[in-house]
N, C-alpha and C positions, 0 to 999 in steps of 0.2 A: 528172658522169655517174654514174648508178647502174647496177650490174650485178647482175642476179638470175640465178643459175644454178640450173636445176631439171631434173628428169627426169620427164616425164609418164608415167602408167601406160600400159602397152601396150593394144592393142585388145581383148585377151581378158579384161581385168580387169572385175570387176563394176561396174555403174553407180554404186554407192555409193562405191567407191574413187575413181572419176573425179570425182564431185561433191565429195568431200572434197579432192582435189587442187586443183580450181579454186576452191574456197572458201578454201583456205589461200593460194593464189596471189593471190586477190583481196585478202585481208587484207594481204599483203606489199606489193602494188602500191598500196594505199591509204596506205601510209606514205611513198610517193615523191611528190615534188611533180609536178604535171601537166606542167610544162615539161621535166621530165627523162624522161618516158615517151613515146616516139614509135613504137618498133618492138618486135616480139617477136623474140627471138633464141634459137636452139637447136632441138633435135629434140623435138617434142611427139608423136612417134609418129603424126603426122598425114599423111594423103595427101589432096591437093587436086586436084580435076579441072581439067584445062586450060581447059575451055570452060563452066564452071558460072557463069552470070550472077549467081547468089546470092552468090558469093564476091567479085565484083569491087570492091565498096566497100573491102574490106580487102586483096585480093590481085590480083596481075597474072595474066596468062595463060600464064606460062612455067613450068609445073609438069612433073614427070615422069609424073604419073599420069593415068589415064583415068577414074577414079572417086574420089569423095570418101568417105573412111571416117568412122566416128562420131567418132574423135578429131579429124579435120579439121573437122567441123562444130562441135564444141565449141570448138576453138581459134579458129575464125572468129567464132563468137558472142561469145567472150570479147574478141576484138580489136575487134569492132564496138561492143560495150558500153563500151569504154574509148577509142574513137576511135584505135586503133592500126593499123598496117599490117604485113603479113607480107612483108618485103622480099625474101626468097629467090625469090619468084615474079614480081617486077616486071621483072627484066632477063633478057635472053636469054643463056644460056651453053650450052656443050656439055654434054650430059647427064652425061658422066663427071665434070664439076665440080659437079654437083648432088647426087651420092650421098654420104651420110654413113655408111651401113652397108649391107653386102651379105651375104647368106647364103653359106655355103661352096659351094653348088651354083649360085650366081649367078642364082637365079630370083626371089629376094625382095630388095628394097632399100628404103631410106628416103631421103628428101630432107631436107636441112637447110632449115628455114624461118626465116630470120633477119630 
């Protein structure tokens, strides 16, 4: 098993920073044998819409969010390009178990997409 730990740029970063991140991630993933890469794990600062049919080849319908952000689209495109799945959205869990980060005022949160 190969473990790749990474922290994706947040939504406010410039597009060039995000492109550099995914380019670097692509290079690292290219060094891993195909049989060893099946899922994406971690927080990619991505929000995925629960009912977006575009996402379904890579994602399930059990997300926390009602709208897909740019980071979510980039992560799904990366996943689809490598035939990977975003496991954190496939199984139904209580929402409290899906949150990885929450703002002090409890209004903003992110979901782990493993």
